[in-house]
MDTraj code that builds the backbone (N, CA, C; nanometers):
import mdtraj as md
import numpy as np

residues = "MET SER ASN LYS THR ARG SER VAL LEU LYS ILE ILE ALA ILE ILE LEU ALA ALA LEU ALA VAL LEU MET TYR MET GLY TRP VAL ALA ILE PRO PHE ILE SER GLY TYR LYS PHE TRP MET VAL THR ALA GLY PHE VAL LEU LEU LEU ILE SER SER LYS".split()
xyz = np.array([
    [-0.1379, -1.4691, 1.4509],
    [-0.1708, -1.3338, 1.4183],
    [-0.3841, -1.3604, 1.3923],
    [-0.4054, -1.2981, 1.5091],
    [-0.5260, -1.2525, 1.4983],
    [-0.5974, -1.2150, 1.3482],
    [-0.7258, -1.2460, 1.3236],
    [-0.7816, -1.1996, 1.1768],
    [-0.8266, -1.0359, 1.1338],
    [-0.8189, -0.9624, 1.2931],
    [-0.8342, -0.8233, 1.3254],
    [-0.7116, -0.7296, 1.2292],
    [-0.6208, -0.8357, 1.2741],
    [-0.4321, -0.7650, 1.3086],
    [-0.4610, -0.8199, 1.0798],
    [-0.4858, -0.8917, 1.0277],
    [-0.4336, -0.9153, 0.9148],
    [-0.5512, -0.8381, 0.8203],
    [-0.6453, -0.7688, 0.9078],
    [-0.7817, -0.7274, 0.8008],
    [-0.7428, -0.5859, 0.8224],
    [-0.6190, -0.5710, 0.9236],
    [-0.5532, -0.4235, 0.8850],
    [-0.4329, -0.3659, 0.7852],
    [-0.3170, -0.5081, 0.8877],
    [-0.2847, -0.5227, 0.7405],
    [-0.3146, -0.5211, 0.5892],
    [-0.4313, -0.5770, 0.5555],
    [-0.4698, -0.5580, 0.4238],
    [-0.5097, -0.4479, 0.3798],
    [-0.5296, -0.3918, 0.4489],
    [-0.6618, -0.2606, 0.3989],
    [-0.5345, -0.1578, 0.4240],
    [-0.4261, -0.1782, 0.4720],
    [-0.3065, -0.0839, 0.4690],
    [-0.2359, -0.0939, 0.3451],
    [-0.2289, -0.2164, 0.3415],
    [-0.1908, -0.2628, 0.1958],
    [-0.2872, -0.1984, 0.0815],
    [-0.3783, -0.1706, 0.0800],
    [-0.5071, -0.1857, -0.0611],
    [-0.4790, 0.0004, -0.0368],
    [-0.4373, 0.0406, 0.0524],
    [-0.4571, 0.1637, 0.0865],
    [-0.3645, 0.1946, 0.0263],
    [-0.1938, 0.1883, -0.0099],
    [-0.0536, 0.1745, -0.0348],
    [-0.0832, 0.1693, -0.1795],
    [-0.1386, 0.0876, -0.2459],
    [-0.1434, 0.1051, -0.3905],
    [-0.2488, 0.1892, -0.4216],
    [-0.3074, 0.2079, -0.3871],
    [-0.4411, 0.2493, -0.4181],
    [-0.4001, 0.4089, -0.4793],
    [-0.2846, 0.4592, -0.3267],
    [-0.2344, 0.5978, -0.3059],
    [-0.1419, 0.5851, -0.4965],
    [-0.0584, 0.4810, -0.4831],
    [0.0268, 0.4623, -0.6108],
    [-0.0099, 0.5032, -0.7303],
    [-0.1296, 0.4299, -0.7239],
    [-0.1861, 0.4124, -0.8548],
    [-0.2693, 0.5341, -0.8534],
    [-0.3272, 0.5987, -0.7153],
    [-0.3442, 0.7582, -0.7708],
    [-0.2536, 0.8665, -0.8383],
    [-0.1229, 0.8662, -0.7413],
    [-0.0088, 0.9366, -0.7917],
    [0.0604, 0.8885, -0.8936],
    [0.0328, 0.7343, -0.9808],
    [0.0761, 0.7724, -1.0950],
    [-0.0253, 0.8126, -1.2686],
    [-0.1743, 0.8249, -1.2108],
    [-0.1919, 0.8824, -1.3014],
    [-0.2302, 1.0132, -1.3181],
    [-0.1597, 1.0797, -1.1868],
    [-0.1423, 1.2689, -1.1830],
    [-0.3077, 1.2515, -1.1056],
    [-0.3996, 1.1971, -1.0222],
    [-0.4913, 1.2591, -0.9512],
    [-0.4143, 1.3121, -0.8314],
    [-0.3748, 1.2520, -0.7882],
    [-0.2946, 1.2921, -0.7020],
    [-0.1869, 1.3499, -0.6300],
    [-0.0900, 1.4206, -0.5533],
    [-0.0176, 1.5088, -0.5977],
    [0.0843, 1.5272, -0.4310],
    [0.1562, 1.3750, -0.4025],
    [0.1765, 1.4641, -0.2927],
    [0.3517, 1.4469, -0.3431],
    [0.4463, 1.5607, -0.2524],
    [0.5697, 1.5890, -0.2775],
    [0.6248, 1.4603, -0.2771],
    [0.5818, 1.4733, -0.1594],
    [0.7174, 1.4510, -0.0847],
    [0.7409, 1.2929, -0.0955],
    [0.6292, 1.2221, -0.1024],
    [0.6535, 1.0389, -0.1601],
    [0.6427, 1.0090, -0.2898],
    [0.6112, 1.1485, -0.3676],
    [0.5984, 1.0735, -0.5389],
    [0.7151, 1.0059, -0.5660],
    [0.8314, 0.9929, -0.4952],
    [0.9550, 0.9410, -0.4830],
    [0.9695, 0.8034, -0.5133],
    [0.8667, 0.7263, -0.4334],
    [0.8532, 0.6341, -0.3661],
    [0.7937, 0.5515, -0.3894],
    [0.6928, 0.5894, -0.5319],
    [0.5835, 0.4788, -0.5878],
    [0.6001, 0.3647, -0.5716],
    [0.7333, 0.3306, -0.6082],
    [0.7534, 0.1714, -0.6343],
    [0.7848, 0.0800, -0.5162],
    [0.8141, 0.1692, -0.4427],
    [0.8344, 0.0975, -0.3046],
    [0.7443, 0.1207, -0.1779],
    [0.6077, 0.2274, -0.2188],
    [0.5327, 0.1603, -0.1432],
    [0.4023, 0.0981, -0.1915],
    [0.4082, 0.0570, -0.3538],
    [0.3478, -0.1045, -0.4047],
    [0.3943, -0.2274, -0.3765],
    [0.5545, -0.1928, -0.3420],
    [0.6097, -0.3019, -0.3045],
    [0.5526, -0.3538, -0.1448],
    [0.5934, -0.2523, -0.0542],
    [0.5917, -0.2610, 0.0922],
    [0.4450, -0.3340, 0.1315],
    [0.3368, -0.2430, -0.0094],
    [0.1613, -0.3325, 0.0138],
    [0.1480, -0.4438, -0.0256],
    [0.2448, -0.4808, -0.1450],
    [0.2752, -0.6600, -0.1643],
    [0.3521, -0.6839, -0.0556],
    [0.4572, -0.7169, 0.0065],
    [0.4342, -0.7220, 0.1167],
    [0.3893, -0.7802, 0.2365],
    [0.2430, -0.6899, 0.3148],
    [0.2178, -0.6524, 0.3728],
    [0.0931, -0.7275, 0.3659],
    [0.0604, -0.7604, 0.2197],
    [-0.0134, -0.9373, 0.1996],
    [0.0607, -1.0388, 0.2104],
    [0.1265, -1.0030, 0.2077],
    [0.1801, -1.1915, 0.1558],
    [0.2075, -1.1950, 0.3459],
    [0.2681, -1.1376, 0.4387],
    [0.3069, -1.1558, 0.5931],
    [0.1868, -1.1908, 0.6105],
    [0.0077, -1.1101, 0.5528],
    [-0.1048, -1.1049, 0.6478],
    [-0.2484, -1.2220, 0.5732],
    [-0.1149, -1.2983, 0.4582],
    [-0.1922, -1.4668, 0.3784],
    [-0.2152, -1.5298, 0.5140],
    [-0.2135, -1.6598, 0.5453],
    [-0.2040, -1.7385, 0.6025],
    [-0.1463, -1.8697, 0.5695],
])
top = md.Topology()
chain = top.add_chain()
for i, resn in enumerate(residues, 1):
    res = top.add_residue(resn, chain, resSeq=i)
    for name in ("N", "CA", "C"):
        top.add_atom(name, md.element.get_by_symbol(name[0]), res)
traj = md.Trajectory(xyz[None], top)
């Protein structure tokens, strides 16, 4: 896996986690994914594990 791919996966993971936190705090409301906050954070963690060396 190239460094560029690792960087992209890390950025996606950070965006997923940040979006979940913002939704939890009530600053962002996206109704169709509000029930999947836990899975968004889990997917972000898995992406970080995949992108690690």
